[in-house]
C-alpha positions in Angstrom: 413.6 350.0 175.8 412.9 352.2 172.7 411.4 355.7 172.9 407.9 354.3 171.6 407.8 351.3 174.3 409.0 353.9 177.3 406.2 356.3 176.3 403.5 353.4 176.2 405.1 351.9 179.4 404.7 355.4 181.0 401.3 355.8 179.8 399.9 352.7 181.5 401.6 352.9 184.4 399.8 356.6 184.7 396.6 355.0 184.1 397.2 352.4 186.5 397.9 355.0 189.0 394.7 356.7 188.3 392.7 353.8 188.6 394.3 352.7 192.0 393.9 356.2 193.6 390.3 357.0 192.3 388.6 355.1 195.2 390.7 357.5 197.6 388.6 360.4 196.1 385.6 359.0 197.5 386.4 359.4 201.0 387.3 362.9 202.2 388.5 363.6 205.8 387.3 367.4 205.5 383.6 366.3 204.4 381.3 367.8 206.7 379.4 365.4 208.9 376.6 365.6 211.2 378.3 366.7 214.4 377.4 366.3 218.0 376.2 369.1 220.3 376.5 369.2 223.8 373.0 370.9 224.9 371.3 371.4 228.4 368.3 369.2 229.1 364.7 370.5 228.5 361.9 370.2 230.7 360.4 366.8 229.2 364.0 365.3 229.3 364.4 366.2 232.9 361.1 364.2 233.5 363.0 361.1 232.3 365.8 361.7 235.1 365.1 360.4 238.3 366.6 362.5 241.3 366.6 360.9 245.0 368.2 362.9 247.9 368.8 362.0 251.6 371.0 361.6 254.2 373.0 358.7 255.4 372.2 357.2 259.1 375.6 358.1 260.1 376.4 361.4 258.8 373.9 364.5 259.1 376.2 366.9 257.3 376.5 365.0 253.9 373.6 365.3 251.5 373.7 362.0 249.3 371.8 362.2 245.8 371.0 359.6 243.3 370.8 360.1 239.5 369.2 357.8 237.3 369.3 358.3 233.8 366.2 357.4 231.6 367.2 359.2 228.4 368.6 357.3 225.3 371.9 359.0 225.5 374.4 359.6 228.5 374.5 362.6 230.7 377.1 364.8 231.8 376.6 366.8 235.0 378.3 369.6 235.4 377.6 371.2 239.0 375.0 370.8 241.6 373.4 373.7 243.6 371.8 373.3 246.9 369.9 376.1 248.4 369.6 376.1 252.3 366.6 377.2 254.3 369.2 380.0 255.8 369.3 381.6 252.5 373.0 380.4 251.6 373.9 378.6 248.7 376.3 375.2 248.8 377.6 374.4 245.2 379.7 371.5 244.0 381.3 371.3 240.7 382.0 368.0 239.1 385.8 367.8 237.5 385.7 365.6 235.4 382.0 365.8 234.6 379.5 363.2 236.2 378.9 360.8 233.3 375.8 358.8 233.7 375.5 356.2 230.8 371.8 355.5 229.6 369.8 353.5 231.9 372.2 353.7 234.5 372.3 355.4 238.1 375.1 357.4 239.7 375.6 358.6 243.2 377.2 361.7 244.4 377.3 363.7 247.8 377.4 367.3 249.0 379.3 368.0 252.1 378.3 370.5 254.5 374.3 370.4 254.0 372.9 369.4 257.3 369.8 367.3 257.7 366.9 369.6 257.9 368.3 372.6 256.3 367.7 371.6 252.9 365.3 374.0 250.9 365.8 372.8 247.5 368.6 371.8 244.7 369.3 371.7 241.1 371.7 370.2 238.9 373.1 371.5 235.6 373.6 368.4 233.3 373.5 368.2 229.3 373.3 365.5 227.0 374.4 365.2 223.0 372.2 365.6 220.3 372.9 365.4 216.5 372.7 368.9 214.4 369.0 369.6 213.6 367.5 366.4 215.9 365.8 366.8 219.2 366.7 363.8 221.2 369.8 362.8 223.3 372.1 360.3 221.5 375.1 358.5 222.5 378.2 360.1 220.6 380.1 357.1 220.9 377.7 354.9 218.9 377.2 355.1 215.1 
């Protein structure tokens, strides 16, 4: 190859390389996209979650709780706190978190809560929201 042809070949090859990698500049893995934040449920969101508690017929020491998720996104429940009439609390932490999909129902139990001694109970649950939005969403769906 002559020097003139070699220069022209290098120029065409360089131009072709630029044309081929230009679409890659459009996608940036470091670009900031809306991220999801795990947030505690608001009072209006709690109204869409149904909680039912009771005891099994054969066990008076095991409080059974059923949670039905009426939110558009999943719930992640971290713990349940049961207050007894005697004043003492019983706490159960879920590890891994108790995950409840939208429109799904899950059951859990708290041992050591005798029938007739329950005062009240409270769950610590959260959902995922996109930055700047107010409704729970499913972070697994786009």
